[in-house]
C-alpha positions as CSV (number, residue, x, y, z in Angstrom):
1,M,7.9,17.7,-8.0
2,I,5.4,15.4,-5.7
3,C,3.2,17.8,-3.3
4,V,2.0,15.5,-0.2
5,G,-0.4,16.4,2.2
6,L,-0.4,15.1,5.4
7,V,-3.2,13.6,7.9
8,D,-2.3,12.8,11.4
9,S,-3.7,13.5,14.8
10,H,-0.6,13.8,16.6
11,P,1.2,17.2,15.7
12,I,4.9,15.8,16.7
13,V,4.5,12.9,14.2
14,L,3.1,16.0,11.4
15,L,6.4,17.8,12.2
16,G,8.5,14.6,12.0
17,L,6.9,13.5,8.7
18,E,7.1,16.7,7.0
19,R,10.7,16.9,7.8
20,A,11.8,13.3,6.7
21,L,9.6,13.4,3.8
22,E,11.3,17.2,2.8
23,S,14.9,15.6,2.8
24,A,14.0,13.8,-0.3
25,S,14.6,16.5,-3.3
26,D,11.5,15.2,-5.4
27,I,9.0,15.8,-2.6
28,S,7.0,19.0,-0.9
29,V,4.9,18.7,2.1
30,T,1.9,20.4,2.8
31,T,1.0,20.3,6.6
32,S,-2.5,19.6,7.4
33,G,-4.0,18.2,10.4
34,T,-7.7,17.6,9.0
35,I,-9.2,16.4,6.0
36,P,-11.3,19.3,5.1
37,E,-8.4,21.5,4.8
38,L,-6.6,18.9,2.3
39,L,-9.6,18.9,0.3
40,D,-9.7,22.9,0.1
41,L,-5.9,22.7,-1.4
42,R,-5.9,23.3,-4.9
43,R,-2.8,20.6,-6.2
44,V,-2.0,18.0,-3.7
45,D,-0.6,14.8,-5.3
46,V,-0.6,12.3,-2.6
47,V,-2.4,12.3,1.3
48,L,-0.3,10.6,4.0
49,M,-2.8,9.8,6.7
50,E,-2.6,8.3,10.1
51,A,-5.1,5.6,10.4
52,C,-6.4,6.0,13.9
53,S,-6.4,2.8,16.0
54,G,-9.8,0.2,15.2
55,L,-11.3,1.0,11.7
56,D,-14.6,3.1,12.2
57,G,-16.9,4.7,9.6
58,T,-15.2,8.2,10.0
59,L,-11.7,6.8,8.8
60,L,-13.3,4.2,6.1
61,S,-15.3,7.2,4.8
62,S,-12.3,9.9,4.9
63,I,-10.4,7.3,2.5
64,E,-13.2,7.4,0.3
65,T,-13.7,11.3,0.0
66,L,-10.1,12.0,-0.3
67,S,-9.8,8.9,-3.1
68,R,-11.9,10.4,-5.4
69,S,-9.9,13.5,-5.7
70,V,-6.3,12.3,-4.9
71,L,-4.4,9.2,-4.2
72,V,-3.9,7.9,-0.5
73,V,-1.7,6.3,1.3
74,V,-2.2,5.0,4.9
75,H,0.2,4.8,7.8
76,S,-1.1,2.7,10.9
77,E,0.6,0.6,13.4
78,C,-1.6,-1.9,11.9
79,R,-0.1,-5.1,10.4
80,N,-3.3,-6.9,10.2
81,A,-4.1,-7.6,6.8
82,A,-8.1,-7.4,7.5
83,D,-7.8,-4.0,8.2
84,V,-4.9,-2.9,5.6
85,E,-7.7,-4.7,2.8
86,Q,-10.3,-2.4,3.9
87,Y,-7.9,0.8,4.1
88,I,-7.6,-0.6,0.1
89,R,-11.3,-1.2,-0.4
90,A,-12.1,2.2,0.3
91,G,-9.9,4.3,-1.6
92,A,-6.1,4.0,-0.6
93,V,-3.6,3.2,-2.9
94,A,-1.1,1.8,0.0
95,H,-0.6,1.3,3.5
96,V,3.0,1.9,5.3
97,P,3.5,0.6,8.8
98,K,4.4,3.8,11.3
99,N,7.7,1.8,11.9
100,S,8.6,2.1,8.3
101,T,12.2,3.1,7.5
102,L,12.4,6.9,5.4
103,E,13.2,5.0,2.6
104,R,10.0,2.9,2.6
105,F,7.5,6.1,3.1
106,T,9.6,8.0,0.3
107,E,9.2,4.9,-1.7
108,T,5.5,4.6,-1.3
109,V,4.5,8.2,-2.0
110,R,6.4,7.8,-5.4
111,R,5.3,4.5,-6.0
112,A,1.6,5.9,-5.3
113,A,2.4,9.6,-7.4
114,A,3.9,7.6,-10.2
115,G,0.4,5.5,-10.3
116,K,2.3,2.2,-9.7
117,P,-0.2,0.9,-6.7
118,R,-3.1,2.6,-8.0
119,K,-6.5,1.2,-7.0
120,N,-8.1,-0.9,-9.7
121,Q,-11.6,-1.5,-9.6
122,D,-11.9,-5.1,-10.5
123,S,-9.3,-6.4,-8.7
124,S,-10.1,-5.6,-4.8
125,E,-9.5,-9.2,-3.7
126,H,-6.4,-9.0,-4.8
127,G,-5.8,-5.8,-2.2
128,G,-6.3,-3.4,-4.9
129,T,-3.9,-4.1,-7.0
130,S,-4.3,-6.1,-10.5
131,L,-2.1,-9.6,-10.3
132,S,-1.8,-11.5,-13.1
133,T,-3.1,-15.2,-13.6
134,R,0.8,-16.3,-13.1
135,E,1.3,-14.2,-10.3
136,R,-2.1,-15.4,-8.4
137,V,-1.2,-19.2,-9.0
138,V,2.8,-18.4,-7.6
139,L,1.2,-16.9,-4.5
140,R,-1.3,-20.0,-4.1
141,L,1.6,-22.1,-4.3
142,I,3.6,-20.5,-2.0
143,A,0.4,-20.8,0.1
144,D,0.5,-24.4,-0.2
145,G,4.3,-24.6,1.4
146,L,5.7,-24.8,-1.8
147,T,9.8,-23.4,-2.0
148,H,10.7,-21.1,-4.7
149,A,12.6,-24.3,-6.5
150,Q,9.3,-26.4,-6.2
151,I,7.2,-23.8,-7.8
152,A,10.0,-23.7,-10.6
153,R,9.7,-27.6,-11.1
154,R,5.6,-27.7,-11.0
155,L,5.5,-24.6,-13.4
156,S,8.0,-25.9,-15.6
157,I,10.0,-22.2,-15.2
158,S,13.4,-21.3,-13.6
159,T,13.7,-20.2,-10.1
160,N,14.7,-16.9,-11.5
161,T,11.2,-16.7,-12.9
162,V,9.5,-17.6,-9.9
163,N,11.8,-14.7,-8.3
164,T,10.6,-12.5,-10.8
165,Y,7.0,-13.1,-10.3
166,I,7.6,-13.1,-6.3
167,K,9.1,-9.5,-6.6
168,R,6.0,-8.2,-9.1
169,V,3.9,-9.3,-6.4
170,R,5.6,-7.6,-3.5
171,T,5.9,-4.5,-5.6
172,K,2.1,-4.4,-6.3
173,L,1.0,-5.4,-3.1
174,N,3.7,-3.2,-1.4
175,L,4.7,-6.1,0.8
176,G,7.8,-5.8,3.1
177,N,9.2,-8.9,4.1
178,K,8.2,-12.9,3.9
179,A,5.5,-12.7,6.5
180,D,3.8,-10.1,4.5
181,L,4.1,-11.8,1.4
182,T,2.8,-15.4,2.9
183,R,-0.1,-13.5,4.6
184,A,-0.8,-12.2,1.0
185,A,-0.5,-15.6,-0.2
186,L,-2.8,-17.3,2.3
187,R,-5.6,-14.3,2.0
188,I,-5.4,-14.6,-1.8
189,A,-5.4,-18.8,-2.1
190,S,-8.9,-18.3,-0.2
191,C,-10.0,-16.0,-2.9
192,P,-12.0,-17.1,-5.8
193,E,-10.2,-17.2,-8.9
């Protein structure tokens, strides 16, 4: 059973998240409105916390503090890649847009608890998750505007292999649609090897 602590400034959102997440048979929820209350809890596997509109030192400091003892997943209305990257650098293991489906919320919590999107200290340039060299190459080629078939020809691999790399990248970086993938590709393409 995955024990999830919730932090949100809106009581109705807390109640909705609690009821929605507890509909999954493998998740139990400890509702909490504040971070100090969560730090006092003995057993929480994942904290799902709201990112208030706008980044400030308090939010990032809270993520840093919590991430020392528990996995932190941030949810927000923001889809700005720069803000999400700051959450990850502060210690969050994943970000879920507030308008996501229940399935995406529960899957992100499960992946966090399984350690799949766990922050890798040596790979903050990749959004907190280590990408292989080949995955970075494929993303750079996407940033250059190549199609999957063109990437396959350039790298002398099959289109299915390119699709597998893309699928892995999406999973590692918790990316949803093609636009998310493209933004990540452009961000990573601008980073040094």
